BATI-23483 format. One record per residue (C-alpha): residue number from 0; x, y, z negated; residue in three letters. Coordinates in steps of 0.2 Angstrom, whole numbers. Layout:
+-----+-------+-------+-------+-----+
:   k :     u :     v :     w :   r :
+-----+-------+-------+-------+-----+
: NUM :     X :     Y :     Z : ALA :
...
+-----+-------+-------+-------+-----+
This chain:
+-----+-------+-------+-------+-----+
:   k :     u :     v :     w :   r :
+-----+-------+-------+-------+-----+
:   0 :  -250 :    13 :  -271 : UNK :
:   1 :  -233 :    11 :  -279 : UNK :
:   2 :  -216 :     7 :  -272 : UNK :
:   3 :  -203 :    -1 :  -282 : UNK :
:   4 :  -187 :    10 :  -284 : UNK :
:   5 :  -170 :    10 :  -292 : UNK :
:   6 :  -160 :    26 :  -296 : UNK :
:   7 :  -142 :    22 :  -290 : UNK :
:   8 :  -134 :    39 :  -292 : UNK :
:   9 :  -139 :    54 :  -302 : UNK :
:  10 :  -130 :    71 :  -306 : UNK :
:  11 :  -128 :    71 :  -325 : UNK :
:  12 :  -124 :    90 :  -324 : UNK :
:  13 :  -141 :    94 :  -319 : UNK :
:  14 :  -155 :    92 :  -332 : UNK :
:  15 :  -172 :    96 :  -325 : UNK :
:  16 :  -187 :    98 :  -336 : UNK :
:  17 :  -196 :    82 :  -341 : UNK :
:  18 :  -211 :    87 :  -332 : UNK :
:  19 :  -202 :    90 :  -315 : UNK :
:  20 :  -191 :    74 :  -317 : UNK :
:  21 :  -207 :    64 :  -320 : UNK :
:  22 :  -216 :    72 :  -305 : UNK :
:  23 :  -202 :    69 :  -293 : UNK :
:  24 :  -201 :    51 :  -298 : UNK :
:  25 :  -219 :    49 :  -296 : UNK :
:  26 :  -218 :    56 :  -278 : UNK :
:  27 :  -203 :    45 :  -273 : UNK :
:  28 :  -212 :    29 :  -280 : UNK :
:  29 :  -228 :    34 :  -272 : UNK :
:  30 :  -238 :    35 :  -288 : UNK :
:  31 :  -242 :    52 :  -281 : UNK :
:  32 :  -242 :    56 :  -263 : UNK :
:  33 :  -227 :    67 :  -259 : UNK :
:  34 :  -229 :    85 :  -255 : UNK :
:  35 :  -222 :    91 :  -238 : UNK :
:  36 :  -219 :   109 :  -233 : UNK :
:  37 :  -215 :   105 :  -214 : UNK :
:  38 :  -218 :    89 :  -203 : UNK :
:  39 :  -205 :    76 :  -204 : UNK :
:  40 :  -197 :    63 :  -216 : UNK :
:  41 :  -193 :    76 :  -230 : UNK :
:  42 :  -204 :    80 :  -244 : UNK :
:  43 :  -203 :    96 :  -254 : UNK :
:  44 :  -206 :    98 :  -272 : UNK :
:  45 :  -206 :   115 :  -280 : UNK :
:  46 :  -199 :   115 :  -298 : UNK :
:  47 :  -211 :   121 :  -311 : UNK :
:  48 :  -196 :   126 :  -322 : UNK :
:  49 :  -181 :   133 :  -311 : UNK :
:  50 :  -164 :   128 :  -318 : UNK :
:  51 :  -149 :   140 :  -320 : UNK :
:  52 :  -134 :   131 :  -313 : UNK :
:  53 :  -122 :   145 :  -317 : UNK :
:  54 :  -117 :   162 :  -311 : UNK :
:  55 :  -135 :   167 :  -311 : UNK :
:  56 :  -140 :   155 :  -298 : UNK :
:  57 :  -156 :   145 :  -300 : UNK :
:  58 :  -162 :   129 :  -291 : UNK :
:  59 :  -181 :   131 :  -288 : UNK :
:  60 :  -185 :   115 :  -277 : UNK :
:  61 :  -181 :    97 :  -274 : UNK :
:  62 :  -179 :    91 :  -256 : UNK :
:  63 :  -184 :    72 :  -255 : UNK :
:  64 :  -176 :    66 :  -238 : UNK :
:  65 :  -183 :    49 :  -233 : UNK :
:  66 :  -198 :    49 :  -244 : UNK :
:  67 :  -210 :    46 :  -230 : UNK :
:  68 :  -217 :    55 :  -215 : UNK :
:  69 :  -230 :    68 :  -212 : UNK :
:  70 :  -232 :    71 :  -193 : UNK :
:  71 :  -249 :    79 :  -189 : UNK :
:  72 :  -244 :    83 :  -171 : UNK :
:  73 :  -237 :    66 :  -167 : UNK :
:  74 :  -220 :    73 :  -162 : UNK :
:  75 :  -207 :    60 :  -157 : UNK :
:  76 :  -220 :    46 :  -161 : UNK :
:  77 :  -233 :    36 :  -153 : UNK :
:  78 :  -247 :    43 :  -165 : UNK :
:  79 :  -250 :    57 :  -177 : UNK :
:  80 :  -249 :    55 :  -196 : UNK :
:  81 :  -261 :    68 :  -202 : UNK :
:  82 :  -259 :    61 :  -220 : UNK :
:  83 :  -242 :    57 :  -226 : UNK :
:  84 :  -237 :    38 :  -226 : UNK :
:  85 :  -222 :    29 :  -235 : UNK :
:  86 :  -206 :    25 :  -225 : UNK :
:  87 :  -208 :    13 :  -211 : UNK :
:  88 :  -197 :     0 :  -203 : UNK :
:  89 :  -201 :     7 :  -186 : UNK :
:  90 :  -187 :    15 :  -176 : UNK :
:  91 :  -187 :    34 :  -175 : UNK :
:  92 :  -187 :    40 :  -157 : UNK :
:  93 :  -170 :    48 :  -153 : UNK :
:  94 :  -167 :    60 :  -139 : UNK :
:  95 :  -151 :    65 :  -130 : UNK :
:  96 :  -133 :    58 :  -135 : UNK :
:  97 :  -120 :    68 :  -143 : UNK :
:  98 :  -103 :    73 :  -136 : UNK :
:  99 :   -89 :    64 :  -144 : UNK :
: 100 :   -73 :    54 :  -142 : UNK :
: 101 :   -66 :    37 :  -145 : UNK :
: 102 :   -52 :    33 :  -156 : UNK :
: 103 :   -38 :    37 :  -143 : UNK :
: 104 :   -46 :    54 :  -137 : UNK :
: 105 :   -56 :    48 :  -122 : UNK :
: 106 :   -72 :    58 :  -120 : UNK :
: 107 :   -88 :    49 :  -121 : UNK :
: 108 :  -106 :    52 :  -125 : UNK :
: 109 :  -112 :    44 :  -142 : UNK :
: 110 :  -129 :    39 :  -147 : UNK :
: 111 :  -134 :    42 :  -165 : UNK :
: 112 :  -136 :    27 :  -177 : UNK :
: 113 :  -154 :    21 :  -177 : UNK :
: 114 :  -165 :    28 :  -191 : UNK :
: 115 :  -181 :    22 :  -198 : UNK :
: 116 :  -197 :    32 :  -194 : UNK :
: 117 :  -201 :    42 :  -210 : UNK :
: 118 :  -186 :    35 :  -220 : UNK :
: 119 :  -168 :    35 :  -223 : UNK :
: 120 :  -156 :    20 :  -226 : UNK :
: 121 :  -149 :    19 :  -243 : UNK :
: 122 :  -131 :    20 :  -237 : UNK :
: 123 :  -135 :    36 :  -228 : UNK :
: 124 :  -144 :    44 :  -243 : UNK :
: 125 :  -128 :    40 :  -253 : UNK :
: 126 :  -118 :    49 :  -239 : UNK :
: 127 :  -128 :    64 :  -241 : UNK :
: 128 :  -126 :    64 :  -260 : UNK :
: 129 :  -107 :    61 :  -259 : UNK :
: 130 :  -104 :    73 :  -245 : UNK :
: 131 :  -113 :    87 :  -255 : UNK :
: 132 :  -102 :    83 :  -270 : UNK :
: 133 :   -87 :    85 :  -260 : UNK :
: 134 :   -92 :   101 :  -253 : UNK :
: 135 :   -97 :   108 :  -270 : UNK :
: 136 :   -79 :   103 :  -277 : UNK :
: 137 :   -71 :   112 :  -262 : UNK :
: 138 :   -82 :   128 :  -265 : UNK :
: 139 :   -91 :   126 :  -248 : UNK :
: 140 :  -109 :   131 :  -251 : UNK :
: 141 :  -122 :   117 :  -248 : UNK :
: 142 :  -137 :   109 :  -255 : UNK :
: 143 :  -134 :   103 :  -273 : UNK :
: 144 :  -134 :    84 :  -274 : UNK :
: 145 :  -146 :    77 :  -288 : UNK :
: 146 :  -151 :    59 :  -286 : UNK :
: 147 :  -151 :    44 :  -274 : UNK :
: 148 :  -166 :    32 :  -275 : UNK :
: 149 :  -165 :    14 :  -267 : UNK :
: 150 :  -181 :     5 :  -262 : UNK :
: 151 :  -176 :   -14 :  -265 : UNK :
: 152 :  -191 :   -20 :  -255 : UNK :
: 153 :  -190 :    -9 :  -240 : UNK :
: 154 :  -178 :   -13 :  -226 : UNK :
: 155 :  -173 :    -6 :  -209 : UNK :
: 156 :  -162 :   -17 :  -198 : UNK :
: 157 :  -158 :   -28 :  -214 : UNK :
: 158 :  -153 :   -12 :  -223 : UNK :
: 159 :  -162 :    -6 :  -238 : UNK :
: 160 :  -171 :    11 :  -238 : UNK :
: 161 :  -169 :    25 :  -250 : UNK :
: 162 :  -171 :    43 :  -254 : UNK :
: 163 :  -158 :    57 :  -255 : UNK :
: 164 :  -164 :    70 :  -268 : UNK :
: 165 :  -156 :    87 :  -267 : UNK :
: 166 :  -159 :   103 :  -276 : UNK :
: 167 :  -162 :   120 :  -267 : UNK :
: 168 :  -160 :   138 :  -273 : UNK :
: 169 :  -175 :   143 :  -262 : UNK :
: 170 :  -193 :   139 :  -266 : UNK :
: 171 :  -196 :   135 :  -248 : UNK :
: 172 :  -185 :   126 :  -235 : UNK :
: 173 :  -184 :   140 :  -223 : UNK :
: 174 :  -170 :   139 :  -210 : UNK :
: 175 :  -163 :   151 :  -197 : UNK :
: 176 :  -169 :   142 :  -181 : UNK :
: 177 :  -183 :   155 :  -177 : UNK :
: 178 :  -173 :   170 :  -181 : UNK :
: 179 :  -169 :   173 :  -163 : UNK :
: 180 :  -187 :   170 :  -157 : UNK :
: 181 :  -199 :   183 :  -151 : UNK :
: 182 :  -208 :   187 :  -167 : UNK :
: 183 :  -226 :   183 :  -159 : UNK :
: 184 :  -221 :   165 :  -161 : UNK :
: 185 :  -214 :   166 :  -179 : UNK :
: 186 :  -225 :   163 :  -194 : UNK :
: 187 :  -228 :   179 :  -205 : UNK :
: 188 :  -220 :   170 :  -221 : UNK :
: 189 :  -204 :   166 :  -211 : UNK :
: 190 :  -203 :   184 :  -204 : UNK :
: 191 :  -204 :   190 :  -223 : UNK :
: 192 :  -190 :   178 :  -227 : UNK :
: 193 :  -179 :   185 :  -213 : UNK :
: 194 :  -184 :   203 :  -218 : UNK :
: 195 :  -178 :   200 :  -236 : UNK :
: 196 :  -161 :   193 :  -230 : UNK :
: 197 :  -160 :   209 :  -218 : UNK :
: 198 :  -162 :   220 :  -233 : UNK :
: 199 :  -149 :   211 :  -243 : UNK :
: 200 :  -136 :   215 :  -229 : UNK :
: 201 :  -142 :   233 :  -227 : UNK :
: 202 :  -147 :   231 :  -209 : UNK :
: 203 :  -157 :   246 :  -203 : UNK :
: 204 :  -163 :   239 :  -186 : UNK :
: 205 :  -180 :   230 :  -184 : UNK :
: 206 :  -179 :   211 :  -183 : UNK :
: 207 :  -193 :   213 :  -169 : UNK :
: 208 :  -179 :   220 :  -158 : UNK :
: 209 :  -164 :   212 :  -151 : UNK :
: 210 :  -152 :   223 :  -160 : UNK :
: 211 :  -159 :   219 :  -177 : UNK :
: 212 :  -159 :   200 :  -173 : UNK :
: 213 :  -141 :   201 :  -166 : UNK :
: 214 :  -134 :   211 :  -181 : UNK :
: 215 :  -141 :   198 :  -193 : UNK :
: 216 :  -135 :   184 :  -182 : UNK :
: 217 :  -117 :   191 :  -182 : UNK :
: 218 :  -117 :   190 :  -201 : UNK :
: 219 :  -125 :   173 :  -202 : UNK :
: 220 :  -114 :   166 :  -188 : UNK :
: 221 :   -98 :   171 :  -196 : UNK :
: 222 :  -103 :   163 :  -213 : UNK :
: 223 :  -108 :   147 :  -203 : UNK :
: 224 :   -92 :   147 :  -194 : UNK :
: 225 :   -82 :   148 :  -210 : UNK :
: 226 :   -93 :   135 :  -219 : UNK :
: 227 :   -90 :   122 :  -205 : UNK :
: 228 :   -71 :   126 :  -206 : UNK :
: 229 :   -73 :   122 :  -225 : UNK :
: 230 :   -82 :   106 :  -221 : UNK :
: 231 :   -67 :   100 :  -211 : UNK :
: 232 :   -54 :   106 :  -223 : UNK :
: 233 :   -64 :    96 :  -237 : UNK :
: 234 :   -60 :    80 :  -227 : UNK :
: 235 :   -77 :    78 :  -218 : UNK :
: 236 :   -82 :    79 :  -200 : UNK :
: 237 :   -98 :    77 :  -190 : UNK :
: 238 :  -111 :    91 :  -194 : UNK :
: 239 :  -125 :    96 :  -183 : UNK :
: 240 :  -121 :   114 :  -179 : UNK :
: 241 :  -139 :   120 :  -176 : UNK :
: 242 :  -146 :   135 :  -186 : UNK :
: 243 :  -160 :   123 :  -191 : UNK :
: 244 :  -147 :   115 :  -202 : UNK :
: 245 :  -143 :   129 :  -214 : UNK :
: 246 :  -153 :   137 :  -228 : UNK :
: 247 :  -149 :   153 :  -237 : UNK :
: 248 :  -145 :   157 :  -256 : UNK :
: 249 :  -151 :   174 :  -260 : UNK :
: 250 :  -141 :   175 :  -276 : UNK :
: 251 :  -125 :   171 :  -267 : UNK :
: 252 :  -130 :   180 :  -251 : UNK :
: 253 :  -123 :   166 :  -241 : UNK :
: 254 :  -129 :   151 :  -231 : UNK :
: 255 :  -130 :   133 :  -237 : UNK :
: 256 :  -125 :   118 :  -227 : UNK :
: 257 :  -139 :   105 :  -227 : UNK :
: 258 :  -143 :    88 :  -218 : UNK :
: 259 :  -126 :    80 :  -223 : UNK :
: 260 :  -132 :    61 :  -221 : UNK :
: 261 :  -123 :    59 :  -204 : UNK :
: 262 :  -107 :    68 :  -210 : UNK :
: 263 :   -92 :    56 :  -212 : UNK :
: 264 :   -75 :    56 :  -221 : UNK :
: 265 :   -62 :    61 :  -209 : UNK :
: 266 :   -50 :    49 :  -216 : UNK :
: 267 :   -58 :    35 :  -206 : UNK :
: 268 :   -51 :    41 :  -190 : UNK :
: 269 :   -33 :    41 :  -183 : UNK :
: 270 :   -22 :    56 :  -187 : UNK :
: 271 :   -21 :    60 :  -169 : UNK :
: 272 :   -40 :    64 :  -168 : UNK :
: 273 :   -43 :    74 :  -184 : UNK :
: 274 :   -40 :    91 :  -177 : UNK :
: 275 :   -50 :    89 :  -161 : UNK :
: 276 :   -64 :    81 :  -171 : UNK :
: 277 :   -64 :    95 :  -183 : UNK :
: 278 :   -65 :   108 :  -169 : UNK :
: 279 :   -78 :    98 :  -160 : UNK :
: 280 :   -90 :   102 :  -175 : UNK :
: 281 :   -87 :   120 :  -172 : UNK :
: 282 :   -91 :   118 :  -153 : UNK :
: 283 :  -107 :   111 :  -159 : UNK :
: 284 :  -110 :   128 :  -167 : UNK :
: 285 :  -107 :   137 :  -151 : UNK :
: 286 :  -117 :   126 :  -140 : UNK :
: 287 :  -132 :   126 :  -151 : UNK :
: 288 :  -132 :   145 :  -153 : UNK :
: 289 :  -130 :   148 :  -135 : UNK :
: 290 :  -142 :   135 :  -130 : UNK :
: 291 :  -156 :   143 :  -140 : UNK :
: 292 :  -154 :   160 :  -131 : UNK :
: 293 :  -163 :   154 :  -116 : UNK :
: 294 :  -177 :   145 :  -125 : UNK :
: 295 :  -194 :   150 :  -119 : UNK :
: 296 :  -199 :   158 :  -136 : UNK :
: 297 :  -183 :   168 :  -137 : UNK :
: 298 :  -177 :   173 :  -120 : UNK :
: 299 :  -189 :   188 :  -118 : UNK :
: 300 :  -181 :   196 :  -133 : UNK :
: 301 :  -163 :   198 :  -125 : UNK :
: 302 :  -154 :   208 :  -112 : UNK :
: 303 :  -137 :   202 :  -106 : UNK :
: 304 :  -128 :   218 :  -109 : UNK :
: 305 :  -134 :   219 :  -127 : UNK :
: 306 :  -129 :   201 :  -130 : UNK :
: 307 :  -112 :   205 :  -124 : UNK :
: 308 :  -111 :   221 :  -135 : UNK :
: 309 :  -115 :   212 :  -151 : UNK :
: 310 :  -106 :   196 :  -146 : UNK :
: 311 :  -112 :   183 :  -159 : UNK :
: 312 :  -100 :   170 :  -151 : UNK :
: 313 :   -86 :   181 :  -157 : UNK :
: 314 :   -93 :   182 :  -175 : UNK :
: 315 :   -95 :   163 :  -175 : UNK :
: 316 :   -76 :   161 :  -170 : UNK :
: 317 :   -71 :   174 :  -183 : UNK :
: 318 :   -78 :   164 :  -196 : UNK :
: 319 :   -70 :   148 :  -191 : UNK :
: 320 :   -54 :   155 :  -185 : UNK :
: 321 :   -52 :   167 :  -200 : UNK :
: 322 :   -33 :   165 :  -199 : UNK :
: 323 :   -31 :   171 :  -181 : UNK :
: 324 :   -31 :   188 :  -173 : UNK :
: 325 :   -47 :   194 :  -166 : UNK :
: 326 :   -39 :   199 :  -149 : UNK :
: 327 :   -36 :   181 :  -144 : UNK :
: 328 :   -53 :   175 :  -150 : UNK :
: 329 :   -61 :   189 :  -140 : UNK :
: 330 :   -53 :   183 :  -124 : UNK :
: 331 :   -61 :   166 :  -126 : UNK :
: 332 :   -78 :   173 :  -131 : UNK :
: 333 :   -78 :   183 :  -115 : UNK :
: 334 :   -75 :   168 :  -104 : UNK :
: 335 :   -89 :   158 :  -113 : UNK :
: 336 :  -101 :   172 :  -110 : UNK :
: 337 :   -95 :   173 :   -92 : UNK :
: 338 :   -99 :   155 :   -90 : UNK :
: 339 :  -116 :   157 :   -98 : UNK :
: 340 :  -122 :   173 :   -90 : UNK :
: 341 :  -127 :   165 :   -73 : UNK :
: 342 :  -139 :   152 :   -82 : UNK :
: 343 :  -146 :   166 :   -94 : UNK :
: 344 :  -149 :   177 :   -79 : UNK :
: 345 :  -158 :   164 :   -70 : UNK :
: 346 :  -169 :   159 :   -85 : UNK :
: 347 :  -173 :   178 :   -88 : UNK :
: 348 :  -179 :   180 :   -70 : UNK :
: 349 :  -192 :   166 :   -73 : UNK :
: 350 :  -199 :   175 :   -88 : UNK :
: 351 :  -216 :   169 :   -94 : UNK :
: 352 :  -216 :   155 :   -81 : UNK :
: 353 :  -204 :   146 :   -93 : UNK :
: 354 :  -218 :   143 :  -105 : UNK :
: 355 :  -228 :   132 :   -93 : UNK :
: 356 :  -213 :   124 :   -85 : UNK :
: 357 :  -212 :   105 :   -89 : UNK :
: 358 :  -198 :   102 :  -102 : UNK :
: 359 :  -188 :    90 :   -91 : UNK :
: 360 :  -188 :   103 :   -76 : UNK :
: 361 :  -183 :   116 :   -88 : UNK :
: 362 :  -169 :   106 :   -95 : UNK :
: 363 :  -162 :   102 :   -78 : UNK :
: 364 :  -160 :   120 :   -74 : UNK :
: 365 :  -148 :   123 :   -90 : UNK :
: 366 :  -130 :   121 :   -90 : UNK :
: 367 :  -123 :   104 :   -92 : UNK :
: 368 :  -120 :   102 :  -111 : UNK :
: 369 :  -104 :    91 :  -109 : UNK :
: 370 :   -96 :   104 :   -97 : UNK :
: 371 :  -100 :   117 :  -110 : UNK :
: 372 :   -91 :   107 :  -124 : UNK :
: 373 :   -76 :   104 :  -113 : UNK :
: 374 :   -75 :   122 :  -108 : UNK :
: 375 :   -75 :   128 :  -126 : UNK :
: 376 :   -63 :   114 :  -132 : UNK :
: 377 :   -50 :   117 :  -118 : UNK :
: 378 :   -51 :   136 :  -122 : UNK :
: 379 :   -51 :   135 :  -141 : UNK :
: 380 :   -40 :   119 :  -145 : UNK :
: 381 :   -23 :   129 :  -141 : UNK :
: 382 :   -29 :   142 :  -153 : UNK :
: 383 :   -34 :   130 :  -166 : UNK :
: 384 :   -17 :   122 :  -166 : UNK :
: 385 :   -10 :   138 :  -172 : UNK :
: 386 :   -21 :   139 :  -187 : UNK :
: 387 :   -16 :   132 :  -205 : UNK :
: 388 :   -29 :   119 :  -204 : UNK :
: 389 :   -25 :   103 :  -214 : UNK :
: 390 :   -31 :    92 :  -200 : UNK :
: 391 :   -16 :    97 :  -189 : UNK :
: 392 :    -1 :    85 :  -190 : UNK :
: 393 :    13 :    79 :  -178 : UNK :
: 394 :     2 :    66 :  -171 : UNK :
: 395 :   -12 :    78 :  -166 : UNK :
: 396 :   -19 :    76 :  -148 : UNK :
: 397 :   -10 :    88 :  -137 : UNK :
: 398 :   -18 :   101 :  -126 : UNK :
: 399 :   -11 :    92 :  -111 : UNK :
: 400 :   -19 :    76 :  -116 : UNK :
: 401 :   -36 :    85 :  -119 : UNK :
: 402 :   -35 :    92 :  -101 : UNK :
: 403 :   -30 :    75 :   -94 : UNK :
: 404 :   -45 :    67 :  -103 : UNK :
: 405 :   -56 :    81 :   -97 : UNK :
: 406 :   -52 :    79 :   -79 : UNK :
: 407 :   -54 :    60 :   -80 : UNK :
: 408 :   -71 :    62 :   -88 : UNK :
: 409 :   -78 :    75 :   -77 : UNK :
: 410 :   -71 :    69 :   -60 : UNK :
: 411 :   -76 :    81 :   -47 : UNK :
: 412 :   -86 :    92 :   -59 : UNK :
: 413 :   -69 :    98 :   -66 : UNK :
: 414 :   -68 :   109 :   -50 : UNK :
: 415 :   -82 :   119 :   -57 : UNK :
: 416 :   -76 :   120 :   -75 : UNK :
: 417 :   -58 :   125 :   -69 : UNK :
: 418 :   -66 :   142 :   -62 : UNK :
: 419 :   -68 :   147 :   -81 : UNK :
: 420 :   -53 :   141 :   -89 : UNK :
+-----+-------+-------+-------+-----+
């Protein structure tokens, strides 16, 4: 098998070895079956000759997003793909909509743009490449953009498909999603990855215990919050705030933002909306962290009093609101924990029964995600307007407008939310 391809973008500052370059081209053109580390649409190629990109930092692998699909368990698909297949023109099954705004600040739920199963549209591959370039120029750590491929013969909804090729400082694409899980559900190699990071930061507590997990989560959370603020200040917005969307650079001792194809230029939205949209990305951080605490594979690890003691929510805030006093942030984190505590307690009581509970039933017992977003936005937006963010201007949405729009969107549900404001 062979797919026709065209290189539309390449980072001339990075010179891979001839062998590695040729192997990557062979995989994206399907002269060789791409190698996958985890199920999904992203291939993973380990460089035979790591490259020094400066300051003692080496890139060790190439991420090939959109090169095809390996889906041995059939997740979000009608059938399993035990053997990798090339990109398809089928639509990838999406789940829940995202919280967002229209151009005048009205609140609404937004569905992601359709994506091809096993592939990425060329224009989205270009977005990932260019967004990573912007972050690099603004000293926000992210994956390193290397190349964009176009498939001239493959289309999805009349748009050409492509591949976004990025370089990683890690040999494996390990992420932080499972850091908070009970270790009996975590692969031994991933445990070793977390242990190595723990040693870098001199954390004495075991990562099998909640104290160790939370101590490391505080450090990673503060770095993540700072990176998302950096993304906004770099003129970008929209980034999925999940811990599955960050990697770690051991040489820099810092997290890296990844999965940037949905990120957009903030210049495309009205000045009125730039500040609130930037803050919305950070609220996504808070939501995705808190939401994973009562995940069935995680909740048995934690006790509420220890969660409050370590307060990872506050650490996330300290990273994002680095130019504000901690006291004002602590007041907000306390209110968010107060809102979440009831739901956490109820799930904690269910214990092992959560593992056997149907997913839809379990979801129905969680807090409503849009209420959580609006709680955090109304608590944090007044503080954000006191920062020196370059997204704030004389046209920025006011706190009164946000509150009015919140009441209009929630209707009678606002009565519940108001108990926590």
